[in-house]
N, C-alpha and C positions, 0 to 999 in steps of 0.2 A: 615478509617472505617466510615460507614454511620450511621447517627442517626436512632435509632429504635424507632418507635412510636407504642403505644399499644391502642391508642384511635381512631382508624380508624372508619369512618362511611360509610354506603353504598353510601351516596351521594358523599363523597370525592373520593371513589374508582371509582364510575361511571364517575366522572369528568376526572379522569386519563384515564380510559378505552376508553372514547369517544374522546380523543384528536386527532387532525390530525395525521395520521400515522407516518409521518417523525419526528414530534415533540415528539411523544410517544417513538419512537425507540431511538432517541438521548438521551432523559432523562433516559430511561432504561439502555442503554449502559453506560452512565456516572455513574449511580449508581452502576452498575455491577463492573466497574473497580476500584471503591473505596474499595471493600471488597473481590474481587476475581481476580485471574489471568484469563484474558479473553481467553487465549489460552489453558486452561486446563479444561478437562471435566472428571467427575467421571463416571466410567463404572461399572455397576452392571450386574450380571446374575441372572435371576429370575427362581427359580426351584420349580415346583409343587411337593411337597413331599407326598401329599395325594389329589387326584383329584376326583371331582364329589361327588354326594350324599349329597350336602349341604341342610339342612332343611329350609334355608331362601328363601324369594321370591323376591330378588333383580331383578328388571325388566330388567337389562342389562346383567345378568350373566348366561352363559351356564352351570355353575356348579350346579345350583339349581335343586334338584331332581325332582321337580314338572313339569319342562319343558322338552320337547323332542328335544334334540339338537344333537343326535347321538354322544355324548361325550363318549369317552372310559375312564372310571374311573379306579383308582387304589388305593389299600390300601397303608398305610404308608410305605414309602421306608425304607430300612435298613440304618444303619449308614455307612456301607461300600459303598453302592450305592451313598449316598450323598457325601462322601469323594471323590469318583472317579469323580463325576460331578464337585465338587469344584476345584479339581486339573486341570481338563480340562478348566474350566473357568479362572483360574489363568494363565494358559499357553497362553490363547488367549487375555489377557490384562485386565481382570476384577479385580477390587480391592475389590469387595463386592459380597457376595452371599446372595440373598434374598430367604428365604424358605417360601412357602405358603402352608397352609393346609386348605381344604374346610370344616372348622368347624364353627359352630355358636359361640362357646366360648371354651376356654381351660378347660379341665377337668383333675384333678389330676389322675394319674394312669400310667400304663406301657407305653402308647403311648407318653404322655408328657415327661416321663423319657427318652424315646428314642430321642425325640426332643432336650432335654437338652444335651444329649450326642453328637448329631449332632452339636450343637452350640459349645461345647468344642472342638470337632474335627476340625471344620473349623477355629476357633480362633487360634488354635495351628498351622495352616498353614499360619499364619500372614495375614489373610484376614478379612475384616470387615464382620460381620454376622448380617443380618436383618431377622426378622420373621414377618409373618402376619398370625395369627392363630385365629382371631376373638376376642371377648371380653375376658378380663382377669382381675383377681383380683390383689390387691397390692402384696400379698404374691407370686403369680405366676410371677409377674413382677420381684420381688426380686430374685427368683430362676433363672430366665433367665439371670438377671444381673450377678449373681454369676458364671454362666456357661461361661460368656464371651460375651454376646450379646451386639452388638454395637448399633443397632437401632431396633425399633419396628414400623411396619407400621400398621396404622389403619385410613383408609381414611374416611373423612366426606361425601364424594361422591358429595354432592351438598349443597344448602342452607337449613337451617332449615325449611323454608316455603315450598320448593319443595320436601323435603325429603319424606313427607307422600304420594307423588304421585309416588314414586319409590319403596319404601319398606314398608311393613305393619307388618313384623315379629319382628322388633326391633325399638327402638326409637332413635332419634338424640342424646338425652341425654346420652344414653348408649355409644355412640362413644366418647363423651367428658369425661365421667367417666373413660373409659378405658385409654384415653390419660392421664388423671389425675393420674391414678394408675401407669402408666409408669414413669411419672415425679417424683414419690416418690422413684424411683430407680435411678441408674446412667446411664440408657439406654437413648439414644437420640430418639427423636420422628420424625417419617416420616408420614406425613398426607397431603392428597390433595383431588383430586376429578376428576370428569368426566364432560366434556362439550359436548354438542351435544345430550343430552337426551330429548330434547324438552323444556328445561328450558328457561326462559327469561334472558336477560343480567343482570337484577337486581338480579337474583338468583346466577349468577356467582360472582357478587359483594358481595352478602350475604355470600357465601361460604368463600370468601377471608376475609371478616370481622371476621367471626368465627375463622379463622386460625390466622390472624394478630393480633387479640386482646388477644390471648393467651400469657402468660408471664411465661417463655420465648416463643418466636415464635418457630415453628417446625424447626428442623435443616435441614429437607428435605421436599419438597412439590412436589409430582408428579402431573403433569397436563396431564390427559388422554383425548384423543378424543374417543368418543364412537365407538366401533367396533360392528356393528349390526350383531348379530349371528342368523342364521335361527333357529326358534323354541323358541326364547326368545320373551317376549312381545314387545321388541323394534326392532324386525327384519326388519321392513319397514321404519325406520327412515333414512332419507338421511344424508350422511356425512356432517360435517361442512366444511367450507372453510379454507384454510391455513391461511387466514387473521385473522380469529377468533382465531385460535391457537396462532398466533404471538401476537395479542393484549392481550390475556390472559397471555401468558408468560411474556410480557413486564410489564403488570400491577402487576403481582405477584412479579416480581423483584423489582419494585419500592416500594411496600408496605412491602416487607420482604427482605430487602437488604442483609442480611448475610446468608439467607437460600440458600441451594442448590436447585435450581428449576429443577425438573426432567422432561425431555421430554419423556413421557411414551407411553401408548397404542395409536395406530393410525399412527405410523411412516411409516407403509407399504404404506399408501396413500399419504405420503408427498414426494415431490421431494427433491433432495439434496439442491437445491436453497432455498426451503421453510425451511428446517431444518437449513441451514446456517443462515437465518434471525432469527430463533428462538434462535440460539446460540448468535448472535449479540445482541438480545433483552434481554439476561440474562440467558437462559437455560444453565446449566453447569453440567448436569448429564443425563445419558441415561441408558436404559436397553439394553444389547447386547444379542445375541443368537437368534435362529430361532423361538422361541416361548415365549410368555408372559403368563405363566400359561396354557392357552388353545387357545389363539389367535395368529396369525402369527406375526412375527417380522423380520426386516431385518437381513440377515446373518451377522455374526460377521466380516467376511472378507470384506463385502461391507462397514460396518461401519469403519473399519480400513483404507480402501481406501478413504472414505470420510474425515476421520481425516487427512490423509496425504495431500489431496487436499486443505483442509482448514487451514493446519498448526496447528492442534489441537493435544494435548498430553494427554494421559490417566493420571488421577490423581493417585498418590501413595496412598496406604491405610494409614489410621490414620493421614491424613494431617490436618483435622479440629479438631478432638478430639483424645486424646491418646488411645492406645490399652488397652482394659479392661484386667484385670488379670483373669485367669480361676481358679475357685475353684472346686476341684474334688468332686464328689457326696458324698463320705464318709466324707468330711470335711465341708459340707454345713451347714451354720447356719440356713437356712430356709428349713424346712421340709414340706411335703405335709400336708395340713390341711383338705383335703376332703371337701372343701367348695362347697356349692350349692347355689350360688348367684341367686337372682331372677331378671334376666335381663328382660327388658320390652317386652311385646307382645301387641302392641297397639290394634290389633284386627279389625281395619277398613279394608274395602275392596277396592282394586284397580282394576277397571274394566278390564284394558288391561292385568293385571297379571292373573286375573281369567280366561279370555278368552284363554290365552296361556296354562293355566293349563288344561282347558277342552279339548282343541285341542290336547294336549299331551295324554290325556286319550283315546280319539277316535282313536289315531294312534297306540295304544298298541295292 
């Protein structure tokens, strides 16, 4: 096992990120082998259980209601629909189902009750269950934990400094507070971010500082490459190079040695050779399936071919943390409180987000 440090600084992380590539890769691969099987990769399936209509203004996201992205939205899926998708994912090699709903925050009520039932249903299939539902309170985190939730995803997206140039409808602190609420339960934390949004390398290091100084560090850290979607404020941003992704994966592995580093959005633009270098650098988790919420992703059969070529094996469920027990709704100790927390609305204006919003109005 590798030593885990929680006193990382931006300067120390930048020193790692900017090392000569071969030296960086060797160090990352060495760290990786101390805490993980280098030939095992955790495979997740991401399922959008409620698509579109989000009130937030995240500059990268096609699900924001204020932008015109030709996204076909849908209301919350049924428990049976989700179960069918989970069984399909399990048969194709996934050990985890990640359910995403385009909500600003969780609200007590029938929809959240349905999500809790989805969690119970998937956990009973002996699959890890992850949710990404926006901000949530401590009580809501405890209710998810009782249902059998394995992980909660709440990405920081970028550094605290650059965050205000991406999103104006919530604050960076809200992200940290939600992670803190999850930590008060027995649910593991999945939190990472996106590179290629016009940020500086210092911002990438700043995001890793925010994650690596958490105690404990997140059990899973997704590293996404921006997928520029037409109609979003970031539609014209050029894709990052594979070398930037490799450096980010390697640096993340070194500063968070026991974390599962997830190679997430942007894999459609990566060659097999590029992905292989990311696995060598310490990535040991991917999303499988033809779609990541709303953006394209490699077909699961292509991924399995790549695994065979590289000698990789899908990780079995509950390898890192034991399976949670499911408490039925009628036996729950935590009841809905009807909370109405005052999550932040910073209120500043982001010019490119406003331009995309006005452009969307003109196209209506």
